[in-house]
N, C-alpha and C positions, 0 to 999 in steps of 0.2 A: 503493499500500500504506500509506502514511503516513496517508492520509485515512481508511482503514478503521480504523485503530487508535485514531484520535482519536475517531471516531464510537462505537466500542464503549465507551471509557472515559467518554464522556459519558452514555450510556444507563445505565451502571452507577451512575454518580452520582445520576442522576435517580431511580432506583429506591430508593436509600438515603434520600433526603432527602424523598420524597413524604409529606406529612403526611396524618393520617387526616381524612377529610371527614365532616361531620355531614350525615345526610340530613334531608329535611323531616319525615319521620315520627318521628324520634327527636331531641328537643331536651334539652339538659342541664337538670336540674331545679336550681332554686335554692332553693326553699322548699317548706314543707308545704302552704301555701294557695294555690290556683290561682284567679285571678279569671277567670270565664267570662261572656262576653257573647254571647247567643243561642247557647249551648251550644259556644262556640269559645273556647279557652284564650287569653287575652290577656296574662297576666302570672302570675308566681309570687312569693309573699311569705312571709317567715319567721314574721310574726305575723298573727293574725287581724284586729287592730286596723288595721294598714296595708292589708290586703286590703278590708276594710269601708270604709275611707275612700276608697280608690280606686274602689271599686264605687259609693259613694254619689255621688261626682262624675259619674261616667258616667250614673247613673240620673237625677240632676237635669237633666242636659244632654239626655238622650234618654229620656223617661219611658215610652216604648212598648217598649224592648227588654227582654229578660229578662236580669238581672244576678244572678249567684250566686257564692257562694264555696265551692269544693270543698276538703274536707280529705282529703288523700291518705293519712293514717294511718288515720282512722276511717271513710273512704269515705262522707262525708256531704255533701250539698249544702245550703247555706242560701241561700234566695233573699233578694236585697236589695229592700226595697220603700221608696217615700218615705215620710217621716213625715207622719202626718196632722195637719193644722193647724186 
């Protein structure tokens, strides 16, 4: 009987402490501007300049992929292209 009461108290403690788990579909948003590579979100930035700088680094390294900045407030995509030399 003592074994039963210990098991019951442990299960109650586990239920109270269980943290909320984030799913893969829903990620916490950190910034307004999201960096997308081939239409997959790779990062979130608070300023458009920071997002463009990160996108330009990726575009220089991999010129074939589609790199864009998505503004979640105005719902606008801006495609990053390499500067013409």
